[in-house]
N, C-alpha and C positions, 0 to 999 in steps of 0.2 A: 199794463206797461208798453212802452212803445218800443218800436223797433230798435231805434237808437240804444234804449236802455239795455235792451237784451244784446245788442252786439257788443257794448262795453261790459256787459256782467259775461257774456259769452268769451270775449279775448280775456278778462280777467280769469276765468276759469281755465282756459287752455293754458295760458301762458303760466299760470301758477302750478297746474297740474303737470306739466312738461317739465318745468324746472324741479318739482318734488320728485317726480319720477325720474329724470335723468341724475339727482342728486342722490337720490336713495340707491339707483342701480350702480353709479359710479362708486360709492361708498363701499356697496356691499363688493362690488368687484375688484375695488382698491384693497378692503380688508381681507377678502378671499385671497387675493394674488401674495399679498405680504404674510399672510399665514403660511400660504401653502409653500411658498419660498424659505419661510423661516424653518417651517417643517421640516424639509428636505435637509436645510444646513443643520438642524440639529439630529437628524437621522444618521447623518454623514458622520459628524462629530461623535454622537454616541458609538457607531460601529467602528470608527478608528480608535477611540478609548478603549473600547472592548478588546480590539486586536491587541494594543500596545499592552493591556493587561494580561491577556492570556500569552503574548509572546516573551512577556518578561517572566512568569513565572515557568514557562516552558526551559525558557534561558538557564534559570535558575535551578530547574529540575535536572537538566542536563549536565550542568557543571556538577553539582551535587553528586549523580551517578559517576561522573568522572573521578571523583574524590573518593567516593565510596570504594572504587575499585582498586585504589592504589595500595601497594603493599605497605608503604608506612604507617597508612591510617589502620589497615587491619593489624599490622604488628602493634600499634599505638594500642589498640582496643583491648588485644589481648594482654598487653602489658600493665595497662591499667587495671584489667580485672585482675592479676595476680596480685597488683600492689596493693588492691582494696580488700585482698583475702588477707594479706598480712596485717592489715589496720584492723581487722575485725577479729583476727586471731589472738588479741592481747588477752588479758586476765580478767579485765573487767568487762562488763557488759555494756558499761554507761561511758560516755568519755568524762576524762579527768575534769574537777571543778573549775582549775583555772582555764583550759579552753572553752566551758560554757559560759564563764563571766566576760572572756574576750569579744566571743561571737555575740553574746547579749547586748553587750556596751557598744558594740559598732552597730545593730541593727535597731536600737531602741529609737532612734529620732530619726530615722528613715520613716518615708511615707507609707502608711499601711500598718506600721508595726506601734505605733502610739498606745494601744491597748495591751499589748502584749509586755508583760513584765519580764518573762524569762523566755525568750521565743525561742533560744538554742536548746531549750530542754524538748523542745517539739521535733529536733533533727535528730537522724540517727546518728550515733557514735562515729562513724567515719567521716559523714560530713562534718560535725563540729571539729572534729579533730584536723582535717583538712583544711577549712577554712580558718582555723584558729592560727594555723602556719603561715598561711598566705597572710592574713591581716598583720600577723607580727613581723613577718619580711617587708611588707609594705611600708609599715611604718617605721622600721629601719632603713630603708631606703629613701623614704619621704617621698614615697610614690601611690598609684593606685593597685589594689589588686589585678587588675589587667596586665600590667607591665611586670608583673613577678613573673621570671622564667623559671630561677633555681633558687636553692637557698644556700645562703652563705654558713649557714650553720651544718649540722649533720642531719642526712636524710635518712631516718630509721627505716622507712619502707620502700624506700626506691622509688616513690610515685614523681620526684622531679627530676630522675634522670630522664625517665620517659616523656615527662611533660617538656623538658628541655629539647628534646628532638623531634617534639610535634608542634610545640606552641608557635614558633615565628611563620611554619607554614600554615598554620590554621588562622593566625591574626591577620597575615597578610590576604587570605582567602576571604576575611569577615570583611576587610576594608575595602579588596577588589570590587566584591559583589556586592557592597553598603548593606550588610548583616547587621542586624542588632546583638546578634550573639551565635556561635555555633559551638552545638552541643556532641559530646558523645556518650552513647548509653549501652552499657555492656550485657550480655545475653541476659543477667539476672535482673535487668530493670534499674540498675545503679547508673547514676548521671556521673561517669568516672572524668568528664571532661567539660571545661566551659572556657570560653575564651575572655569573657567577662569576669569569670568567676564568681556569679551573684549567687543568690539565695538556694538555687538548687542543685548546685555543686554538692555532689556528695549523698543527693536525696536517694533513697529507694522509693521509687514509684509504684511498689505493692503494697506499701504500709505508710502511714503517718499523713502528713498534711498532701503529701502529691499524689497521692492514692487515687483521687476522683478528680483530677485533674484533664486539661487538654494533653498536657506531657505524656501522662499515663495512656491516652488514646494513642498517640504515635507510638508508644512502645509495643501495646499490644498488638496493633496493626503489623507490626515491621516483624513480629514473630513469625507470621504465617505469610509474609508478602514474598513472593517469588525474586529472585536476583533480578537487577535491573530495571527495576521499577520505583517510581516516586509517586509521592501525595502530597497533596495541599491539605492542610487542617487551619479550619476558620478560625477568627479572632475567638478567646476566652482568657479569664482572667489567669494570671501564671500560677496563683495558689489562692486558697481560701483566705489568709489575711491580706494579699497584696491586690491593690485597685489596678495595678498595670494589665493591660491586655494585649496579649501577643496571638501571633499566629505562628504556624510550623509549616516548613517543606520538608519530608525525610526519606530517607532510602535505607533499605536493610544493608547490612554488611556481611559478605559470605566468605568463610575460607573453604575453598574448593566448593563442595553442596551444603557446608554446615551454617547455619546461623550463630554469628558470633557478637552482634551488634549493632547499633543504628547511629546515623550519621544525620544531625537534625539542624538546618537551618533556621533561627529564629528572626521573624519579620516583624518589625515593628510598625505601627499604624503610617508615622509620616512617609515612607514609600509609597503607599498609594495615594497619598495627597499629591507628591511630585507627579505619578503617572496620569493620574485621572484629570489634572489640572495642566498638564503639559509643561510641567516644572513653573507653576504658577503664573505662566503666560496665558490668560483665558482669551484676552484679546486677540493674539496672534492665531488661535484656534478658531476663531470666527464667533466669540459668544460675546462679543461686544460688552457692555456694560454690566449687565444683570446675569448673563448667563453661565451655566457652571455644569459640571456631571458629578452624579453622586450616586455612590454604590449602596446599596441596603441588602444586608444578610437577610436569610430565612427567619431570622428573629426580627426583621424591621426595622433594627439598628443600623446606622448610619456605618459605613466603613473609610468613610476618608472625612476632612474637614470642610466645612461650608465655605463657600468662597466671600459670602458679605461677614463672616466671624474672622477670616483671616484679614480681610482690607478694614473693617471697622468694627472691633470686638464691642464697643460700647453699644452702639447701634444695632447690633445683631442681638444683645442682650434685652434691650429694650421692647423690640419685635418679640422676640421668643418669650418675654413676660406677658406681653398681651395675647399671646397665642393660648393661654389659658394652660400652660404648663410650670405648673409652680415649682416643681422641685428640679427640673431638668435646667432652668438658668445656674442654679448655684453650681450643678455638677458640671456643667461647660466652664463655667468660672474656675472651678478647682482644678479640673483636668486639661484646659487650655486649648481642649477640641471638641469638636460636635461629634466626632467619630466615637462610636458605642455609647453615646450619650443621648443623642435626640434621635427619634425614630417614627415611623408612621404606623398605622393601626396593622394589626397582623392580616385582617381580610384582603385589605388591600394589597399587602405584599404578595399574598397569596394569590390573587387576581393576576398580579405582573408577571409571577413565576408561572403561571398557567397557560400564558400567551405569549407568541414570540415576539410580535411587535406590535406596538400600540402608540398611536398619537392623538392626543387629546388636550382639551383645555379644561384646567381643574385648580385646585388648591393644593399649595406646596405645604413643607413643614412649619413654615410661619404663616399659613393662611392666606397666602398671597395669591391671586389668580395668574397661573403660568400656563403657556405653551410648554407641554411637555413630550418627547420622544422616550418610549420608555421599551425595553426589551432585557432579556436573560443573557447572562455569559456564564458558560459552562466552563469552571477551572478544574486543572487536575485533582483527580481523586473523588470526583463527582459532586463538589461543592458548587452550589448554584447562586449567585448573586443576582440582584435586579440592577438593572443600570439606567439612571434617569437623566437624561440631557435636558435643561430647560432654562428658560428666560421668562421675566415679567411679561405679562399680555400690553400692558400700556406700550413698553419697548417696542414691541412687534407691531402695534398698530398707529405708534405715535406719528410717524409722517403723513398719515393721512389727513388728520386734524387740521394741519395748517393750510391745507389747499381746500378745505370746508368751509373756512371764513371766507376765504380769497372768492368761492362759489356764490355764497350768500349775498357779499356786495354786488357782484357782477350781475349775479340776478335779479336784484332789486332795482339797479339802473335798468336794465332790459323791461321789466313789467311795467316801469313808469312810461318808458319811451313807448311800448305797445300800447299802452292805454290813448296816450296822445295821438299816434297816429290812428287807432280806431275811432276816437271821437271826430278827426278830420274827416274821414271816409266815411262814416255814417251819415254825415250831414249831406254829404254829395251825392250818397245813395238815397235818401228820401226826398230829394226834391223831385226829381223826375216822376216818381211814384204818385204824389200828391197833384201834379199836374196832370197826369192821365186820369185821376179819379175825379176831379173836378169836370172835364171835358165829357166824360162818359155820363156822369150823373145830368148833365145838361140836354141830352139827347133824347131822353123818354125811351118810349119803344122803337124808334127809328135806330139804324145801325149806320154810321157814317163814318168815312176816314176823317183822319185827325194827324194834321201836320206836326212834324215834330224835326227842328232843325240840327241839333247836337249829332255828333258821329261817335256815341260813347255805345257801351253794352245795351241801354236801352232803347237805342235806335231800333234795334232787332225786334223788340217787344212791339214797339209803334209799326213796324212794316206788319209784322203778323197779324196785328188787329185790323189794318187796313185791308191785307188780304182777305181775312174772313169776313169783312163786310162787303167786300167786292163779290164773294162767293156764296154769299147767302140766297141768290135766287136762285141757283143750281140745286138747293137742297130737294125739291121736291120730285125731279130727274133722276137725282142721286137714289132717293129713296124708292123710287120704281126698280131701277136697276137693282139694288139690294133684295127686294122682293124676288125676284129671278133667280139670283143666286142663292137664295135660301132654299127655293123648290128646288133646284138642282142637287143640292149639299147630300152628300152620302152618308148622313147621318139621320136621326130620330130628330126631329123638331117639332114643339108644340108652342104656341102662343096661348096664353092663358091670362085670364083676369080675376082677380081677388075679389069675390062680393061677401056681403054677410050672409049667414044662414040662420036658422033658428037658435034660440037661448045664446045668442051673441057669438057663435061659432062662425068661422070663415070656410068660404067653399073655393076653389079653384074651378073655373070653367074655361074650357076649350075654345078658344076663338079662331083659331087656325091649326092647321097641319101641314106637312109637307109629303109627296108622295111615298118618300121611304116607311113614314111612320104608317101611311095609310094600308102599304102592302104588307107589313111584318103583323099589324094588326090582323089585318083580313077583310076590311071593310072600307068604303070610299069617304072621302072629307066629309062629306055633306052629313053622312051619321054621327061625326065625331064630333063636328062643331055645337056647341049648345051643352053638350054632355059635362059630367063631371070628371076632373082627370083622374080620381081617385079610380074610377071603372076601368083605367087603362094603363095605369101607372102606380104601383105600390112606392109610394114617397112619401116622406113626413113633411107635412105644410109648413112646419117651423123651419126647416132647412131650405126649403123653396124660398121663403122670404126672407131669410138671414143672407142669400146668395152663396150657400156655402156649396162646395165641390161634396157630391154624395155619390153612392150608387144605389140603383133602384132595379125594379123586373118589370119588363113592358108584358102585360096580359093579351095575349092573341086569343082569338076566337077558336082556333085549333086546340086550345088547352095548353100549349107551348109557353113557358114562363122565359122570357129572353134578359139576361144580366146587361145593364148599362151602365154608363159611367156619365153622370148627371151633371149639367154646367148650365146656372141660371144668369141671365142678364136682366136686370130692370128695366121697361120702358117708361116714358114719358105718356101720361093719359091726361086730357084736356078735362074729362069728366071727374078727375080727381081720383078716380080707383087705380088701384096698382095694378100694372100688368107685367109680365115676364115671359122673356123668351127660353124655353128650357132646348136644350141640346144634349143628345144621350147617343155616346158612342157605344156599339156592339161590344161585349165583353166577354163572349163565347171563347174565344181564341187566348184570351189572357187568362182565363180561369184554368182551361187545359194545360197553359203553360206552367201556371203557378203550381198545379198538381204534379205535373212532372218534376218542376224544382223542389217540390217539396219530399218527393221520393228522393233525389240526388242528395237533398241537405241530409235527409235522414241516413243515408248509405254512409254519405262523408262523417256524419257524425259517429256511428258505430264503428267504422274503419278507425277513426282518429282515438276512438275510447279504446279499443281492442290494442291497438299499437300505441297507446300511451303518447300521441301526437297533436299537439296543438297547432293553430295556424293564425297568423296575423297580417296585418296591411298596415302600412305607416304613409299617409298622406303627408308628403314633404310641404306643399302649396298651405294645406289648411293647416297642419302641426298638429292634425288627429291622429290616433292610432286606432284599431278595430283588433279585438281578439276574439277567438271563438270558444265556445263553453269548454272545450278540453284544454284550452290554454289557460282559462281561470282555474280549472281542475287540477291541472300538473302543478301549477304555481301554488296551490292551498288559498285561491282568494274566492272571496265571494262576488260574483259581478254586479250585485244591488249595491254593495258597499264601497266600492273603487272604482276611479275611471280609468281607463287603459293610456297607459303613455310610455314613452322610452325612459323617462327619469325613473318612474316605478321599478321597472324590470331591471335598469342598470342597479338599483339600489338593492336588489335581490341578489345580483351576482356577487362570488366571492371577491374579495378585495384583490385577490392574486390573478385574477382573471379578467378582470374589467379592461386592462390593456389591449386584451385578445377581443373582447366586444367593440371596442373603440376603433382598434386598428384595421378589424375586419369590414365594419359599416363604413370607414372612412373611406377604405380604398373602393367599396362598392359604389359609394357615390362620387368617385372621379374618375369613373370609366371601367373599373373591372364588374362586369354583369352579375356574373356567380359569385356567392360566398358560400364557405362551410367551414364551420369552425364548433369546437366544444366547450363549454364552460360549467362550472358550478354554481347552483343557484339553490339560495336558501328558502324552503318552503314556509309560506306564511302561517299556516294552522300548527304543523309540527316541528318547525324551526329547525329540521334537517336538512343538510346539502344533498341536493340530487345532481346527478351528472346530464347535461343534456346536451343535443346535438341540433342546432341551429343551420338550416340551410335556405337558400332565397335567391331572389331575384331582384334588380333595381331597373324600373322603366325611365326612360327619358322621352322628352319632347323632340322636336325637329331640331332644336338648337342645342341638343345634347345636353340639355339641364335636368336634373334628375326629378323625377315627377312624384315616384312612390317605391316604396320597398315592400314587397311582401314574399312571405315565405313560413316553413313550418316549423315546429318545435319540439323535439321527442326527448322523453325521458328513455336515457341509455344507463341508468344506474346499474340494474342487474346486469348488463352487458359487461360494465366496468368491472364489475364485483367478480364476473367470472374471469375477465381477462387478468385481474390481481391474484385471483385463485392460481390459476396458471403460471403466473410468474413465480409465485411461491414455489409451486412444486416444482418449477424449473431450478429455482436456485436450491431446493433440496436434492435434487438428483444431481446436480454439480458439485453441491457440498459432498455428497456419498461418492462421486466420482473422485473428487480430491482427496478424501480420505483414503480411499481405495489406494491412489496412487502414491499418497504420503507413505501409506504403511509398505507397500513394495519397494519404495524409493529408499527405505532404511534396512532391507532384509538381504544387500549382496553379502555379507558376513556369513549369515545363517546358510546361505544357499551356496556359495563358493567354497567354503570350508569342507563340506564333505564330499563336493564334488573334485575337490583337490586330491581327497585319500581316493575316490574310486578310479580318477582317469591317473592318478600316479601308479597307483599299484597295477593298473592296465599296463603301463609302460615298463613296470618291473619284470611283470610276467612275460613280457612279450620277447625280454632277453634270456629266458630260460629255453630250456630244451622241449619243444612242443611238438607234436606229431602235426600232420597237414589240416586233421579235422580242428585240432585244438586250435591252432594257428588262425583257420579260417574264422571260427566261433570269434576269437580275441579281436580279428580285424572288424568283424561285424560288431562287435561290444564298444570298439575305439570310435568307430563311425556314429554309433547311436549317443555315444557321450559327447561328440562333436555338436551333433544336431540339437541336443538337448542344452548345452552350453550357449549355442547360439541363440536359441528361444529363450533361454535364461536371459542373456545381455541383451536381447531386443527388449523383453518385457522391463528389465531394469531401466534401461536408457529410456522407454516411454514413460516409465513411472518416475524418472528423476525430472525428465521434461515437466510433466503435469505439475509436478510438487515446487516447480520453481526452483529448482537445485541444480539446473546448468546454465551456466554464464559464458559470455562468449568474450574470446581473447581478439586481441589486435595486435599481433606480432608478426614479425617479417618472416617471411618464405619466401621459397624460389619455386615458382608455379611449374616450371619444366620438370623438376627434380621430383615435384609430387606426381606429377601426371606419368613419369616413367615407373615411380614406385607402383602406382597403382595397376600398370601394364604388366608389370613384372609379376605381380600377386594374381590377377586376374587372367592375362592372357593362357596360362597352362590348363585353367581349367575351361576355358574356350576350345582350345586346341583339342581336349579330349573328346569334345563333342562333334571336331572338324569346323569349328566356326571362326572366320579370321578376325581378329581383334587389333584396332590400330586408334591413334588418337591424333589430332592436328590442332595447332595454336595458330591463330589468325593473325594476319600483319597487323601492326600498331599494338599489340600487347605485350608488355613488358613483362618478361619473366621474373622481375623483383617486386613482391607484393606486400601488402601487409593486409592481415586478417587472422582468421583463425582455420588455420592448414587441418588441425585435427577433425573439426567438425564438417569441412570441404571434403576432406579424404573420405569421410564415414560415408556422405551422401554418394560421392561418386561411386563406392564400392556397393552400396546398396542398390543402386541404378543399375549398375553395370551387372550384379549377380542375379539380378530380378530378369534382365535381358539375355543371358547365358540360360536361365530356367527355363524360359518360354522360346528359345530359339533352336532349331534343329539343324539349320543350314545356311548358308550366307554369311553374313559378316554383323560385327557389332563395332561401331564408330563413336569416339568422344571428339567433340568438337566446342573449342573455345573462342569466341570473338567478342568484341566490343558490341552492347546492346544497341541497336540501331533506334530505339524506340525510346529508352530512358537514359538518361546522362549519367554519367560516372556508375558504370554497372556492367558488368560481364554477364554474357550470356552464353550458358554451357548447355549441350545437348548431348543425350544419348542415345543414338536411333541403332534398330535392329531390323533383322527381316525374318522377326519370327511371327506367332502365331496371330498376333493383335488383340484387341479387345471388342468384344461384341458392344454395338452402341447401348443396349439396354443395360449393359453390366457397367459401364463407365463413370456411372456416380458413385460407385462402391470404391474405388480404386484409392483412394486417400482416407478411407474410414479405416479405423482399428479393428482388426479383427476381421474383414472383411477382404473377398478374392473374387476376381471375376468369375471363377469356376469353382464353386461351393459345394457342389453336389456329392453325393456319397462315392460316386464313381468318377471322381475328379482326377486327373492324371497327375497334375504337378502338385508337390507338397507346399509347406510353410504354413505360417502363421498368420500373413496379411498383416504384420506390424512393419515391414521394412520402408514402404512407401509412407506410412502415417508418420514415421521417425524422421524420413528424409523432409518431408513436407514442414514438420515442427523445426527442424534446425533450419532449413532455407528461411523461414519467416523469422528464426531468432536473429538470425544473421543480417536480416534486413530486406530480404528479397521475397521472391514469387515464383510458385512451380506450378507448372501446367504440362499437358501432354496433347498429343494427337495422333490417332491410331485407326488402321483401317484393319479389318477382321481380313485373316490369310494373308496379310501384306505386310505386317509390323508396325513397330510404335515407336516415337520420338517423344522423350520427355525433355522438357526445356526447363531449367530453372535461371535465376538471376541472383547475384550478389554483388554488394558494394565493389568497386573497382577504384583501390587506393594505392598508387604506387609509392616503393619506397623512397625516400629522400637520398639523394646521392652518399651521404655519409654513411647510410645503412646498408649500402649494397655491397655483401661481402662475397668474395670469391667462393665459389661452393667447389669442395672437393668431390670429385666423383669417386664412388667405391668400387671395387671390382665387383662384378655382377655373379655374385655366389651367393647362396640362399644361406639362410640363418643356420640351417640343418649341417650343412657341409663346412660353415663356419666352426660350427661345434665340433664337428669331427676332427678338424685341423688341431682345434685345442686340445682335444681329448689325445690325439697323436702327438703331440708335442712333449717332448722328453720333459721331465718336472725335475726338478731339485731332487736327487735321492737322498740327500744327507741330512733334510730338514723338513720335516711334514709341515703342511699349512695348518694352523690352529685356526678352527672356526668356532664362533659360539652360536648357539640356535636358540633364539628365545621364542616359544610358542606355548600357549597353554593347551594344545589339542594334542594328545599322545598320538593320533592316526598322524599328524603333519611330521612331527619329529620322528617317528619309525620311517616314513617315506622319504623324508631327507638322509636319514644316515644311511638306508638302504641303498638310495641313488649311488652314494660316493663309498660303498664300502671297500671296492678294490681300489680306491684312489689313494695318495699320499696324504690323507687328511685326518686330522684330529679334532672330532666333533664333539664340542661339551655342549650340553643341553641345560637350559633354564627354562622354569614353567612360569614366571612372569617377569615384569619390569622390574621388580625390587631384587629378586634374585640375580637377573642379569646384570644390575649395577654393581653389585656385591663383587661377582666373579671377574668382572672387568677391572675392578678396581685391585683384585688380588691375583690376578693371572695376566700373562699377555697373549692377544689375540692379534691375527694377521686380517681378520676380517669379521662382522657381525651381522646375521640375518634377524632382524627384529621386527616379530607380529606387532601390530598396530593395539589391536582389541586383546587386552589380558586383564585377569584380575589383579587386585591389589595395586598395581601401577601399570597403565598402559605404554605401549611402545614410544609415544610421542614423547610423554614425560620423564621416562628413562633415557631417552634419547637426549632431551635437554640437561639434564644431571649429568650424564657423561660429558657431554660438550663443557658445561662450565666446570667440571673436574679436570678436564684435559686443560683448561685456560690456567686454573689456579695452580695445578701443579706441572704446569710446562710438558706433560704429555705428549708424545708424538701423536698426530691425528690417526683415529682408527676407522676405517671404512665402515659405515653402517649403512647397511641395505634393509629398506621396510619392506616387509614381506606382509599384503594386505588382501583383502578379498574386495577392496574399494577401488573399482578401475577406470573411473572416470578421470580425464585432465586434471579437473579440480581438485581429485584426490591425489595425486601426483605431485601437484605444486604444495598441497598442504603438507606432504611428506618432507620436500625440500626445504620449505619454509621452518620446519621442526628440527632441522639439522641432520637429515639422512641424506646419503651421497646418491641413494640411488632409490629405484621403486620398482619391487616386481609384483605381480597381481596373480592371484590364486584362480585357478587352479597353476601352479607353476609346473615348467618342464624341466628335465633334467640336464638339455643342451643350453636353454637359458640361463640354468644356474652355473652351469660351468663357464659361459662366458663371461658372467659377472665376475666369478671369482677370479676367472684369470685377468679381466682388464683392472681390478682393482688390488691383486697381489703380485704383478709382473715383476715390482720393484721389490 
């Protein structure tokens, strides 16, 4: 084969191969890109439709709960229940024959009833009677049963009076939310109302044909469901005789805490068609020509209609018939939809529901190859559907086929042109070679220069040949110089000749050796020349002849064996015998290094095995990766079966962690030298996911191009498991703490009620004649009660905060007045200890603010109280300024000159039940809750709290709160009250001359006898007439039958609580136009939210327990002055 033919074939091979490779790569990249983009779009569409589906059902559920709480709905259920009892109480146990005929005649032509001769006989008596009345009225009005609201004839059971009150509301509700029907079920399981007045109206779900239906499941669930809950029930046949599939969303109806019935929304299949098709606008959603979103239930059946069936029913049925589903096409044709007719295999649906997100290419329900995004959607009540967003695969890859044809045409033209160019240049290439060959062949054994006039690439060949010819005469001189170099070479060298031996064997005879070889062996060159090489060098003669690099041992006269690295070079020999030059480098240093390296490798392997750490090196230029044995073991791979690569490792990484791997390596390759990240990897042998920690470095060349990456990969699965166990233990501890706090947050009534009796009786005892010792004991008793009450208040405040039952108000208040009130409260306590107290409001701080003054006052009182406790001399100062570091915030500080806080104790200051001095000999009392409560309240208000302290020098607490000025319209003028204490004010009230001719009539409603005794004894010497009531119901009766000037109403009472009693009294006042009676809530709930709750219930004021005589006198005076 000539060179020209070879060039043409090579050109054909290269161009064709390049075209095929480029085409294949382009096709794969294009197809992959199209599939990736289409997959992302399908995922987004599926997630959007899933969210729309959940949002729709949640909205329906919320509107259902609103309706279930309405009074008219509760009244209707109770009235319908009574109406049905009247229908059932007739003399006959079965419905009249006339009614049976009317109902059977109506249903006999309905779908699903064709085989039923007397369907009415299978219904309950109330159902037949009620449906007969409705059908007759509809016939008289020439309308449908749904439009029947009332009877023009006599209503013997009173049903249609209740029906007329509720039907318009329920019908509007059904139309507004596009419900197929709205049903009411009473507590006995009877469907007492239906907007459509269909077949189920009047049915008893405990017996008959409805006893094993989805509607029965709805009723049974609602019997035990808590109030304010709803649940979605998946599609099922309406009844055994009906082919109609319906779903429900239901909520229980409660009267107080008693279950009285169920409100049910009936949902038709076409509602989900609209949601999942975006109102049949598939293209608008990005689903193009064939895309759609299909929902499948756990039973494998569709929950919405197919797009193809919607757009082209005939074509759909033809494809469905060819998909080997013989009975399904007729079912689809009869029902007019694929929902609840077409299904997927059960094992496929189970696979879909076990996985969160799947993207795959497979066959759909018509056996068409499709690209699919699959995920499950959780519906209210625990129902799970598999949601499949799909489009035909041909539509996904269609755009690439057009470009493939263009590529083939252009490639063919390029191939033809390349062959023509190759043919022309091959001719130009061969001509100089033929000329050179002819001239050399004519020279014989002489070497002469050859002239060549052209200046192409071959000119260099002729030039080099001429140089060779001119330098040939210097060969012998150069040979002599070379021999001198060999003799001085710092390696062992032998020149040997191969000669035949006995029996056809070969021998290597030494013809020359260099001084290094002579010195190592320990003999002169003359003793070596002519001897066999095998006497001095252990080497395989075959390796010598094959010119292979090998290793051998030099045998010395001293007995030492020196390892050598052997290189052989053949030499020309005019006698025709083979000659070789053997050069051996000393390997003793190499063997020592290898031994040390093996020790280090063994040490590294052992450490990697113990720590479960593999290592790797990725050469970017060669595209190769090297893994250690432990890396293979960590991944569960056999090093003899797989080739290490980045793609192999990436394929084993959990799909959710792939982006972490790619991002880290991308950053490492773009200039960030170190990388460190954690990913989950599936082991190849056990298929279990393990956690791995990857760390490494990237090396760069002089031009800052990445050369290679090397690093380690450690199995941290056990560490992760331990971390998860710690998190679980922490969550359990938090749950226990929250349960404790929730328990304490609901105990104020049980704690404050007995404390009310204890502290009140002590106050009564103080007004009796006591000797000095008794009065001293009583004083200690009252102080201890106050301390206990403070402790109880702190614990309850903290528990309310931790239980999430404390809300922050945003109301107007006057800062200067609040600061003055705190000063008036705290200054006397400071002056008792000889400590000065003052406050200062900085410039630019408005006194009219918006916020929560109650919480702010509590924080200030806690911090000032803390300062008074720990300050024996000096001063306490409260300062309010605008925060210099945080915009729109106030910075408030409370500083003292007290004992300060030791540095080693400062971390305990804001911890609950912790104090800086916790020893048994501690000087200062307290529970350690005040600062913890203050920190929680400040953070609830949106601020921060911290402190600075120096031991024996004092402490300053700082905290910030949002700074919000009142609008000008809200800045009301503050009326300054006289500086008099609450006690002196009560003394003035008590001293005021009351009306001597009329006693003030007071009604006291409290279920605790101790509280009633205390109240009456407080005022036994006052011109008051006190009437007692033991519960709210008794209080309502006494108010309606007597006249009272004021009412004190306990909140928690049996039979009827105080809030309910107040609501009834206010309603009675409105209906009877009775004058307003002041009602004062008397409760153990002491938070501001509780006071607002009392006011919202209709109370005029709110007094907390333990109540005091002077406070009660002030309230009585305020509300009875007129």
